[in-house]
Phi, psi and omega in degrees: 000155185281157178262357184278112177296333181289320182288320178300322174298320176301308181304323179298342177268003186244158180290168179304149177052049184297337182293343178275338189239336184235103183292335177304329181291337182295318180297314181297322176296315179296317180304310184300316176299316172307313181295321178297315181295321181297333181280348180287154176294149176300141179168189182298306186299319178290328171300312174299319179293316174304316179298311175307309182301315179307316184291311183295317181304317180289321176297310178298317180297319181292316185286316183273334188076022182241121183245107174241087186294149181292344177282339178292148185254105182241121176293172182293154174085026177290137179232130172235121178267146172050068187306162178119137175055038180259117182229127185242127182295150181292344181253009179294150175239126182227129186284189179288150170056045181265155181234127177240145179238170190304143174092353189288135171231137176232111182199198186254168181277331185203165190304128181071007181278166180298154182241167184285160172241120185253123178277186186291148169067030182269136177246136178246129173277172181304133176062024170291140180238136175227123187223143175091196187276077177229163179230130175256113189292165180312126173074014178290159172232134182244118186296168178298130179058031175274143176247112182256122175238005179223164180297150177239116183293164180301133181077353183276167172240139183244135175215157174097177180224106358290167182296135167249144185266117174273129181289157177298156181310316180298335185276342192281000000 
């Protein structure tokens, strides 16, 4: 078993033996390896590991359609259902126990622009898109094919294009 607590938290959200059934865990494994390498002191070993990571990253990205750059800050417990066409900006921040489905994009609106901050326990429906300087609150749900360009409060549900915010049931 791995000594990386973040990767252990990722594995805990998958069924038994996910490497045989879930291609998305391959991308998460490569992401966690890249994060560990980036934390190393500069030197020959780190250089070789970064080159190895780059090669494996491109192979897994091409095969699975999942791009999780090691510079992104992704909390433990990431779960990806239905791999494919998932792109995370290298400066994005994603909290603990978040769930992504196929087609999710988290990025900026223009070159060098700000990127989203995703808090803990957020769920993304298929093909949901989040762009720009927005914050998605704790426990929020982003609906299928939703385009989010504004903040989503904690516990709220966003849906539509552009996103409309549904209040929590206790707010109605």
